[in-house]
A tleap script that builds the chain and sets N, CA, C and O, in Angstrom:
source leaprc.protein.ff14SB
mol = sequence {
  NMET ILE THR GLY CYS TYR ARG PRO GLU TRP
  CYS ASP LEU HIE CYS GLN ASN GLY GLU THR
  ILE THR ALA LEU VAL PHE VAL SER GLN ASP
  GLN HIE PRO LEU ILE GLU ALA ASP THR CYS
  ILE HIE ARG VAL ALA PRO LEU ILE ALA ARG
  ALA SER GLY PRO LEU GLY THR ASN ALA GLN
  TYR LEU PHE ALA LEU GLU GLU ALA LEU LYS
  LYS HIE GLY MET ALA ASP GLU CYS LEU THR
  ALA LEU ALA GLN ARG GLY ARG GLU LEU GLN
  GLU GLN ALA LYS GLN ALA TYR PRO GLN GLN
  GLY ASP TRP TRP GLY CVAL
}
set mol.1.N position { -0.815 -10.714 -6.676 }
set mol.1.CA position { -1.712 -11.550 -7.028 }
set mol.1.C position { -0.713 -13.049 -7.128 }
set mol.1.O position { -1.150 -14.199 -7.149 }
set mol.2.N position { 0.623 -12.645 -7.175 }
set mol.2.CA position { 1.557 -14.125 -6.991 }
set mol.2.C position { 0.866 -14.956 -5.955 }
set mol.2.O position { 0.295 -16.016 -6.211 }
set mol.3.N position { 0.951 -14.420 -4.791 }
set mol.3.CA position { 0.466 -15.139 -3.598 }
set mol.3.C position { -0.907 -15.768 -3.537 }
set mol.3.O position { -1.254 -16.827 -3.013 }
set mol.4.N position { -1.652 -14.801 -4.245 }
set mol.4.CA position { -3.277 -15.328 -4.228 }
set mol.4.C position { -3.901 -14.569 -3.023 }
set mol.4.O position { -4.598 -15.247 -2.268 }
set mol.5.N position { -3.758 -13.401 -2.778 }
set mol.5.CA position { -4.236 -12.499 -1.812 }
set mol.5.C position { -5.092 -11.852 -2.477 }
set mol.5.O position { -6.234 -11.780 -2.025 }
set mol.6.N position { -4.741 -11.176 -3.797 }
set mol.6.CA position { -5.831 -10.494 -4.765 }
set mol.6.C position { -6.106 -11.076 -5.833 }
set mol.6.O position { -5.363 -11.935 -6.307 }
set mol.7.N position { -7.209 -10.705 -6.378 }
set mol.7.CA position { -7.740 -11.304 -7.638 }
set mol.7.C position { -8.169 -9.837 -8.201 }
set mol.7.O position { -8.696 -8.883 -7.628 }
set mol.8.N position { -7.671 -10.056 -9.758 }
set mol.8.CA position { -7.946 -8.745 -10.357 }
set mol.8.C position { -9.381 -8.638 -11.049 }
set mol.8.O position { -9.762 -9.605 -11.708 }
set mol.9.N position { -10.112 -7.627 -10.944 }
set mol.9.CA position { -11.467 -6.862 -11.330 }
set mol.9.C position { -11.346 -5.823 -12.014 }
set mol.9.O position { -10.559 -4.945 -11.659 }
set mol.10.N position { -12.242 -5.686 -13.347 }
set mol.10.CA position { -12.757 -4.404 -13.735 }
set mol.10.C position { -13.606 -3.925 -13.285 }
set mol.10.O position { -14.710 -4.463 -13.206 }
set mol.11.N position { -13.249 -2.418 -12.729 }
set mol.11.CA position { -14.438 -1.645 -12.230 }
set mol.11.C position { -14.644 -0.575 -12.996 }
set mol.11.O position { -13.691 -0.189 -13.673 }
set mol.12.N position { -15.846 0.105 -13.064 }
set mol.12.CA position { -16.403 1.726 -12.978 }
set mol.12.C position { -15.891 2.696 -11.896 }
set mol.12.O position { -16.405 2.681 -10.777 }
set mol.13.N position { -15.093 3.366 -12.143 }
set mol.13.CA position { -14.690 4.045 -11.348 }
set mol.13.C position { -15.772 5.645 -11.136 }
set mol.13.O position { -16.136 6.142 -12.202 }
set mol.14.N position { -16.142 6.229 -10.078 }
set mol.14.CA position { -16.666 7.556 -10.795 }
set mol.14.C position { -16.089 8.528 -10.249 }
set mol.14.O position { -15.895 8.478 -9.035 }
set mol.15.N position { -15.722 9.517 -10.912 }
set mol.15.CA position { -14.449 10.682 -10.781 }
set mol.15.C position { -15.488 12.078 -9.903 }
set mol.15.O position { -16.698 11.908 -9.753 }
set mol.16.N position { -15.143 12.721 -9.657 }
set mol.16.CA position { -15.362 14.075 -8.991 }
set mol.16.C position { -15.825 14.760 -10.065 }
set mol.16.O position { -17.002 15.121 -10.040 }
set mol.17.N position { -15.386 14.925 -10.676 }
set mol.17.CA position { -15.928 15.702 -12.372 }
set mol.17.C position { -17.044 14.618 -12.638 }
set mol.17.O position { -17.589 15.054 -13.652 }
set mol.18.N position { -17.609 13.589 -12.333 }
set mol.18.CA position { -18.910 13.273 -12.746 }
set mol.18.C position { -18.432 12.505 -13.913 }
set mol.18.O position { -19.304 12.383 -14.773 }
set mol.19.N position { -17.004 11.807 -14.264 }
set mol.19.CA position { -16.516 11.094 -15.677 }
set mol.19.C position { -16.721 9.528 -14.745 }
set mol.19.O position { -16.587 9.409 -13.527 }
set mol.20.N position { -17.082 8.420 -15.751 }
set mol.20.CA position { -16.790 7.646 -15.162 }
set mol.20.C position { -15.774 6.700 -16.184 }
set mol.20.O position { -15.873 6.646 -17.410 }
set mol.21.N position { -14.844 6.023 -15.395 }
set mol.21.CA position { -13.707 5.581 -16.073 }
set mol.21.C position { -13.920 3.936 -15.644 }
set mol.21.O position { -14.644 3.653 -14.689 }
set mol.22.N position { -13.449 3.226 -16.179 }
set mol.22.CA position { -13.250 1.662 -16.235 }
set mol.22.C position { -11.658 0.990 -15.629 }
set mol.22.O position { -10.685 1.076 -16.378 }
set mol.23.N position { -11.548 0.516 -14.624 }
set mol.23.CA position { -10.283 0.515 -14.345 }
set mol.23.C position { -10.094 -0.873 -13.841 }
set mol.23.O position { -11.079 -1.505 -13.460 }
set mol.24.N position { -8.604 -1.525 -13.802 }
set mol.24.CA position { -8.477 -2.421 -12.776 }
set mol.24.C position { -8.097 -2.370 -11.351 }
set mol.24.O position { -7.194 -1.656 -10.915 }
set mol.25.N position { -8.718 -3.041 -10.756 }
set mol.25.CA position { -8.802 -3.027 -9.328 }
set mol.25.C position { -8.147 -4.368 -8.845 }
set mol.25.O position { -8.425 -5.342 -9.545 }
set mol.26.N position { -7.453 -4.553 -7.936 }
set mol.26.CA position { -7.170 -5.327 -7.051 }
set mol.26.C position { -8.096 -6.136 -5.774 }
set mol.26.O position { -7.942 -5.629 -4.663 }
set mol.27.N position { -8.735 -6.958 -5.826 }
set mol.27.CA position { -9.503 -7.090 -4.348 }
set mol.27.C position { -8.859 -7.849 -3.624 }
set mol.27.O position { -8.311 -8.777 -4.218 }
set mol.28.N position { -8.705 -7.785 -2.403 }
set mol.28.CA position { -8.303 -8.600 -1.408 }
set mol.28.C position { -9.454 -9.534 -0.859 }
set mol.28.O position { -10.493 -9.219 -0.278 }
set mol.29.N position { -8.853 -11.056 -1.292 }
set mol.29.CA position { -9.342 -11.835 -0.993 }
set mol.29.C position { -9.442 -12.600 0.727 }
set mol.29.O position { -8.624 -13.378 1.218 }
set mol.30.N position { -10.795 -12.034 1.401 }
set mol.30.CA position { -10.716 -11.959 2.712 }
set mol.30.C position { -10.711 -13.292 3.261 }
set mol.30.O position { -10.874 -13.233 4.480 }
set mol.31.N position { -10.595 -14.409 2.857 }
set mol.31.CA position { -10.063 -15.626 3.810 }
set mol.31.C position { -8.525 -16.077 3.612 }
set mol.31.O position { -7.935 -16.832 4.386 }
set mol.32.N position { -7.962 -15.488 2.437 }
set mol.32.CA position { -6.643 -15.525 2.451 }
set mol.32.C position { -5.988 -15.693 3.607 }
set mol.32.O position { -6.433 -15.106 4.593 }
set mol.33.N position { -4.920 -16.441 3.723 }
set mol.33.CA position { -4.093 -16.394 5.453 }
set mol.33.C position { -3.445 -15.155 5.612 }
set mol.33.O position { -3.543 -14.431 6.603 }
set mol.34.N position { -2.556 -14.863 4.260 }
set mol.34.CA position { -1.937 -13.484 4.555 }
set mol.34.C position { -2.756 -12.207 4.579 }
set mol.34.O position { -2.148 -11.172 4.852 }
set mol.35.N position { -4.309 -12.133 4.280 }
set mol.35.CA position { -4.652 -11.221 4.649 }
set mol.35.C position { -4.977 -10.417 5.873 }
set mol.35.O position { -5.703 -11.056 6.635 }
set mol.36.N position { -4.675 -9.238 6.294 }
set mol.36.CA position { -4.664 -9.140 7.540 }
set mol.36.C position { -5.951 -8.070 7.868 }
set mol.36.O position { -5.992 -6.852 7.694 }
set mol.37.N position { -7.108 -9.105 8.475 }
set mol.37.CA position { -8.551 -8.768 8.841 }
set mol.37.C position { -8.544 -6.967 9.521 }
set mol.37.O position { -9.093 -6.090 8.855 }
set mol.38.N position { -8.091 -6.743 10.421 }
set mol.38.CA position { -7.752 -5.638 10.963 }
set mol.38.C position { -7.255 -4.631 10.039 }
set mol.38.O position { -6.163 -4.922 9.549 }
set mol.39.N position { -7.721 -3.614 9.698 }
set mol.39.CA position { -7.111 -2.619 9.117 }
set mol.39.C position { -6.926 -1.286 9.429 }
set mol.39.O position { -7.049 -0.273 8.741 }
set mol.40.N position { -6.592 -1.465 10.646 }
set mol.40.CA position { -6.572 -0.070 11.506 }
set mol.40.C position { -5.035 0.258 10.837 }
set mol.40.O position { -4.244 -0.615 10.480 }
set mol.41.N position { -4.824 1.619 10.763 }
set mol.41.CA position { -3.518 1.939 10.285 }
set mol.41.C position { -2.428 2.081 11.343 }
set mol.41.O position { -1.390 2.709 11.133 }
set mol.42.N position { -2.775 1.335 12.731 }
set mol.42.CA position { -1.757 1.196 13.660 }
set mol.42.C position { -0.942 -0.300 13.534 }
set mol.42.O position { 0.199 -0.618 13.870 }
set mol.43.N position { -2.081 -1.096 12.878 }
set mol.43.CA position { -1.619 -2.525 12.903 }
set mol.43.C position { -1.642 -2.638 11.364 }
set mol.43.O position { -2.185 -3.729 11.196 }
set mol.44.N position { -1.395 -2.191 10.289 }
set mol.44.CA position { -1.247 -2.232 8.927 }
set mol.44.C position { 0.127 -1.575 8.443 }
set mol.44.O position { 1.015 -1.962 7.684 }
set mol.45.N position { -0.050 -0.543 9.120 }
set mol.45.CA position { 1.156 0.389 8.739 }
set mol.45.C position { 2.783 -0.433 9.193 }
set mol.45.O position { 3.858 -0.218 8.634 }
set mol.46.N position { 2.553 -1.311 10.253 }
set mol.46.CA position { 4.182 -1.973 10.368 }
set mol.46.C position { 4.366 -2.882 9.759 }
set mol.46.O position { 5.474 -3.344 9.487 }
set mol.47.N position { 3.273 -3.324 9.420 }
set mol.47.CA position { 3.455 -4.477 8.218 }
set mol.47.C position { 3.778 -4.124 7.042 }
set mol.47.O position { 4.768 -4.732 6.635 }
set mol.48.N position { 3.178 -3.104 6.053 }
set mol.48.CA position { 3.643 -2.774 5.188 }
set mol.48.C position { 5.115 -2.415 5.291 }
set mol.48.O position { 5.932 -3.112 4.690 }
set mol.49.N position { 5.525 -1.318 6.049 }
set mol.49.CA position { 6.726 -0.693 6.398 }
set mol.49.C position { 7.834 -1.440 6.059 }
set mol.49.O position { 8.776 -0.853 5.528 }
set mol.50.N position { 7.929 -3.188 6.366 }
set mol.50.CA position { 8.530 -3.779 6.380 }
set mol.50.C position { 8.691 -5.065 5.342 }
set mol.50.O position { 9.728 -5.609 4.961 }
set mol.51.N position { 7.162 -5.397 4.979 }
set mol.51.CA position { 6.819 -6.529 3.951 }
set mol.51.C position { 7.456 -6.065 2.658 }
set mol.51.O position { 7.343 -4.936 2.182 }
set mol.52.N position { 8.278 -7.286 2.047 }
set mol.52.CA position { 8.664 -7.560 0.780 }
set mol.52.C position { 8.334 -8.941 0.014 }
set mol.52.O position { 8.214 -10.025 0.586 }
set mol.53.N position { 8.223 -8.755 -1.181 }
set mol.53.CA position { 8.183 -10.192 -1.840 }
set mol.53.C position { 8.836 -9.892 -2.991 }
set mol.53.O position { 9.501 -8.863 -3.110 }
set mol.54.N position { 8.685 -10.828 -3.984 }
set mol.54.CA position { 9.388 -11.054 -5.254 }
set mol.54.C position { 9.370 -9.826 -6.096 }
set mol.54.O position { 10.281 -9.591 -6.890 }
set mol.55.N position { 8.427 -9.104 -5.946 }
set mol.55.CA position { 8.309 -7.562 -6.787 }
set mol.55.C position { 8.914 -6.896 -6.175 }
set mol.55.O position { 9.106 -5.826 -6.752 }
set mol.56.N position { 9.576 -6.996 -4.761 }
set mol.56.CA position { 9.635 -5.738 -4.462 }
set mol.56.C position { 9.178 -5.491 -2.976 }
set mol.56.O position { 8.952 -6.447 -2.234 }
set mol.57.N position { 9.035 -4.068 -2.520 }
set mol.57.CA position { 8.405 -4.067 -1.155 }
set mol.57.C position { 7.086 -3.522 -1.015 }
set mol.57.O position { 6.815 -2.515 -1.670 }
set mol.58.N position { 6.274 -4.003 -0.307 }
set mol.58.CA position { 5.092 -3.296 -0.162 }
set mol.58.C position { 5.054 -1.918 0.080 }
set mol.58.O position { 4.180 -1.297 -0.525 }
set mol.59.N position { 5.857 -1.249 0.881 }
set mol.59.CA position { 6.136 -0.374 1.126 }
set mol.59.C position { 6.328 1.020 -0.423 }
set mol.59.O position { 5.943 2.178 -0.591 }
set mol.60.N position { 7.002 0.170 -1.104 }
set mol.60.CA position { 7.407 0.826 -2.821 }
set mol.60.C position { 6.022 0.881 -3.189 }
set mol.60.O position { 5.615 1.976 -3.575 }
set mol.61.N position { 5.189 -0.110 -3.148 }
set mol.61.CA position { 4.198 -0.023 -3.539 }
set mol.61.C position { 3.001 0.883 -3.187 }
set mol.61.O position { 2.232 1.292 -4.058 }
set mol.62.N position { 2.899 1.117 -2.166 }
set mol.62.CA position { 2.344 2.352 -1.547 }
set mol.62.C position { 2.483 3.266 -1.611 }
set mol.62.O position { 1.539 4.046 -1.484 }
set mol.63.N position { 3.913 3.742 -1.876 }
set mol.63.CA position { 4.291 4.935 -1.687 }
set mol.63.C position { 4.118 5.316 -3.581 }
set mol.63.O position { 3.547 6.375 -3.839 }
set mol.64.N position { 4.527 4.596 -4.583 }
set mol.64.CA position { 4.130 4.911 -5.768 }
set mol.64.C position { 2.418 4.800 -6.154 }
set mol.64.O position { 2.105 5.369 -7.200 }
set mol.65.N position { 1.578 4.280 -5.575 }
set mol.65.CA position { 0.539 4.187 -5.309 }
set mol.65.C position { -0.263 5.485 -5.116 }
set mol.65.O position { -1.145 5.923 -5.854 }
set mol.66.N position { 0.221 6.015 -3.974 }
set mol.66.CA position { -0.064 7.016 -3.219 }
set mol.66.C position { 0.530 8.621 -4.347 }
set mol.66.O position { 0.113 9.775 -4.248 }
set mol.67.N position { 1.374 8.184 -5.123 }
set mol.67.CA position { 1.983 9.025 -6.009 }
set mol.67.C position { 1.186 9.637 -7.085 }
set mol.67.O position { 0.907 10.763 -7.496 }
set mol.68.N position { 0.884 8.102 -7.429 }
set mol.68.CA position { -0.210 7.997 -8.873 }
set mol.68.C position { -1.659 8.521 -8.690 }
set mol.68.O position { -2.372 8.990 -9.577 }
set mol.69.N position { -1.972 8.354 -7.352 }
set mol.69.CA position { -3.062 8.883 -6.976 }
set mol.69.C position { -3.307 10.402 -7.234 }
set mol.69.O position { -4.275 10.852 -7.846 }
set mol.70.N position { -2.173 11.213 -6.615 }
set mol.70.CA position { -1.963 12.283 -6.441 }
set mol.70.C position { -1.914 12.886 -8.034 }
set mol.70.O position { -2.366 13.966 -8.414 }
set mol.71.N position { -1.383 12.088 -8.654 }
set mol.71.CA position { -1.031 12.697 -10.316 }
set mol.71.C position { -2.210 13.215 -10.996 }
set mol.71.O position { -2.311 14.288 -11.590 }
set mol.72.N position { -3.368 12.020 -10.777 }
set mol.72.CA position { -4.294 12.138 -11.188 }
set mol.72.C position { -5.373 12.896 -10.356 }
set mol.72.O position { -6.572 12.740 -10.583 }
set mol.73.N position { -4.985 13.572 -9.562 }
set mol.73.CA position { -5.937 14.427 -9.052 }
set mol.73.C position { -7.240 13.469 -8.002 }
set mol.73.O position { -8.460 13.635 -7.995 }
set mol.74.N position { -6.494 12.590 -7.293 }
set mol.74.CA position { -7.088 11.295 -7.016 }
set mol.74.C position { -6.987 11.543 -5.542 }
set mol.74.O position { -8.004 11.090 -5.018 }
set mol.75.N position { -6.227 12.044 -4.705 }
set mol.75.CA position { -5.773 11.659 -3.829 }
set mol.75.C position { -6.377 11.179 -2.684 }
set mol.75.O position { -7.442 11.777 -2.529 }
set mol.76.N position { -6.130 10.176 -1.602 }
set mol.76.CA position { -6.993 9.960 -0.557 }
set mol.76.C position { -6.145 10.326 0.522 }
set mol.76.O position { -4.949 10.618 0.502 }
set mol.77.N position { -7.101 10.253 1.645 }
set mol.77.CA position { -6.789 11.107 2.783 }
set mol.77.C position { -6.289 9.733 3.488 }
set mol.77.O position { -5.213 9.743 4.084 }
set mol.78.N position { -6.978 8.692 3.426 }
set mol.78.CA position { -6.322 7.202 4.567 }
set mol.78.C position { -5.323 6.957 3.600 }
set mol.78.O position { -4.333 7.336 4.226 }
set mol.79.N position { -4.935 6.606 2.577 }
set mol.79.CA position { -4.119 6.258 1.606 }
set mol.79.C position { -2.682 6.810 2.351 }
set mol.79.O position { -1.755 6.241 2.928 }
set mol.80.N position { -3.078 8.546 1.949 }
set mol.80.CA position { -1.708 9.527 2.378 }
set mol.80.C position { -1.703 9.249 4.156 }
set mol.80.O position { -0.550 8.918 4.431 }
set mol.81.N position { -2.211 9.258 4.909 }
set mol.81.CA position { -2.059 9.167 6.278 }
set mol.81.C position { -1.014 7.359 6.309 }
set mol.81.O position { 0.090 7.071 6.772 }
set mol.82.N position { -1.800 6.752 5.763 }
set mol.82.CA position { -1.031 4.865 6.049 }
set mol.82.C position { 0.540 5.495 5.087 }
set mol.82.O position { 1.555 4.994 5.573 }
set mol.83.N position { 0.724 6.095 4.333 }
set mol.83.CA position { 2.179 6.115 3.766 }
set mol.83.C position { 2.804 7.249 4.509 }
set mol.83.O position { 4.033 7.250 4.425 }
set mol.84.N position { 2.316 8.153 5.170 }
set mol.84.CA position { 3.186 8.729 6.019 }
set mol.84.C position { 3.545 8.125 7.089 }
set mol.84.O position { 4.750 8.108 7.341 }
set mol.85.N position { 2.587 7.457 8.021 }
set mol.85.CA position { 2.971 6.273 9.443 }
set mol.85.C position { 3.910 5.349 8.446 }
set mol.85.O position { 5.031 5.129 8.904 }
set mol.86.N position { 3.651 4.826 7.271 }
set mol.86.CA position { 4.859 4.094 6.876 }
set mol.86.C position { 6.059 4.556 6.621 }
set mol.86.O position { 7.028 3.869 6.942 }
set mol.87.N position { 6.230 5.755 6.021 }
set mol.87.CA position { 7.771 6.474 6.021 }
set mol.87.C position { 8.025 6.733 7.757 }
set mol.87.O position { 9.170 6.389 8.052 }
set mol.88.N position { 7.439 7.116 8.647 }
set mol.88.CA position { 7.858 6.966 9.556 }
set mol.88.C position { 7.930 6.067 10.523 }
set mol.88.O position { 8.188 6.570 11.617 }
set mol.89.N position { 7.806 5.006 10.517 }
set mol.89.CA position { 8.134 3.724 10.759 }
set mol.89.C position { 9.668 3.297 10.149 }
set mol.89.O position { 10.581 3.036 10.932 }
set mol.90.N position { 9.827 3.259 8.917 }
set mol.90.CA position { 11.126 3.174 7.875 }
set mol.90.C position { 11.979 4.186 8.755 }
set mol.90.O position { 12.841 3.742 9.513 }
set mol.91.N position { 11.736 5.528 8.653 }
set mol.91.CA position { 12.779 6.344 9.324 }
set mol.91.C position { 13.361 5.766 10.737 }
set mol.91.O position { 14.556 5.840 11.024 }
set mol.92.N position { 12.468 5.237 11.504 }
set mol.92.CA position { 12.846 4.858 13.362 }
set mol.92.C position { 13.580 3.729 12.636 }
set mol.92.O position { 14.799 3.898 12.653 }
set mol.93.N position { 13.194 2.680 12.035 }
set mol.93.CA position { 13.823 1.650 12.030 }
set mol.93.C position { 15.144 1.741 11.175 }
set mol.93.O position { 15.789 0.695 11.094 }
set mol.94.N position { 15.666 2.932 10.480 }
set mol.94.CA position { 16.748 3.099 9.980 }
set mol.94.C position { 17.454 3.875 10.783 }
set mol.94.O position { 18.670 3.884 10.589 }
set mol.95.N position { 16.933 4.665 11.810 }
set mol.95.CA position { 18.066 4.941 12.634 }
set mol.95.C position { 18.178 3.799 14.075 }
set mol.95.O position { 19.212 3.615 14.718 }
set mol.96.N position { 17.198 3.313 14.272 }
set mol.96.CA position { 17.214 1.925 15.461 }
set mol.96.C position { 18.345 1.211 14.829 }
set mol.96.O position { 19.285 1.222 15.624 }
set mol.97.N position { 18.627 0.644 13.822 }
set mol.97.CA position { 19.270 -0.696 12.792 }
set mol.97.C position { 19.922 0.020 11.959 }
set mol.97.O position { 19.246 0.181 10.943 }
set mol.98.N position { 21.002 0.571 11.903 }
set mol.98.CA position { 21.417 0.716 10.760 }
set mol.98.C position { 22.161 0.050 10.273 }
set mol.98.O position { 22.604 0.311 9.155 }
set mol.99.N position { 22.436 -0.750 10.795 }
set mol.99.CA position { 23.018 -2.336 10.079 }
set mol.99.C position { 22.474 -2.669 9.251 }
set mol.99.O position { 23.013 -3.142 8.250 }
set mol.100.N position { 21.143 -2.521 9.410 }
set mol.100.CA position { 20.223 -3.293 8.358 }
set mol.100.C position { 20.111 -3.141 6.932 }
set mol.100.O position { 19.519 -3.942 6.210 }
set mol.101.N position { 20.692 -2.095 6.542 }
set mol.101.CA position { 20.669 -1.299 5.486 }
set mol.101.C position { 18.869 -1.181 4.795 }
set mol.101.O position { 18.023 -0.630 5.499 }
set mol.102.N position { 18.609 -1.559 3.877 }
set mol.102.CA position { 17.352 -1.624 2.850 }
set mol.102.C position { 16.729 -2.870 3.374 }
set mol.102.O position { 16.037 -3.562 2.627 }
set mol.103.N position { 16.970 -3.247 4.819 }
set mol.103.CA position { 15.698 -4.203 4.992 }
set mol.103.C position { 14.305 -3.767 5.208 }
set mol.103.O position { 13.241 -4.380 5.298 }
set mol.104.N position { 14.593 -2.673 5.255 }
set mol.104.CA position { 13.402 -1.916 5.743 }
set mol.104.C position { 12.706 -1.146 4.278 }
set mol.104.O position { 11.542 -0.752 4.206 }
set mol.105.N position { 13.548 -1.072 3.375 }
set mol.105.CA position { 12.947 -0.625 1.813 }
set mol.105.C position { 13.374 0.994 2.415 }
set mol.105.O position { 12.372 1.682 2.223 }
set mol.106.N position { 14.268 1.690 2.942 }
set mol.106.CA position { 14.500 2.797 2.764 }
set mol.106.C position { 15.953 2.837 2.394 }
set mol.106.O position { 16.495 3.913 2.142 }
savepdb mol mol.pdb
quit
């Protein structure tokens, strides 16, 4: 939200057990210049694997989101696949450029 890429919004979420909960979600601003329109995993995973900002890395956020969803029984296959690809890319970068340290968030 610091960059204006996302706007906070309260939404009703419908759980698998039929329960409805209200949650704060962050909706991307489609017209923002920092938003990647192509959401294909092969396009966004490399961006996420190396992106960082004043609050940390994009990969850290992705991995934390993945864990939080799992913890609450809300695992998301697409998000898990994206996180796995991000981990793979980070490991490849770590092996290829060990002198870069934590540049890739690993």
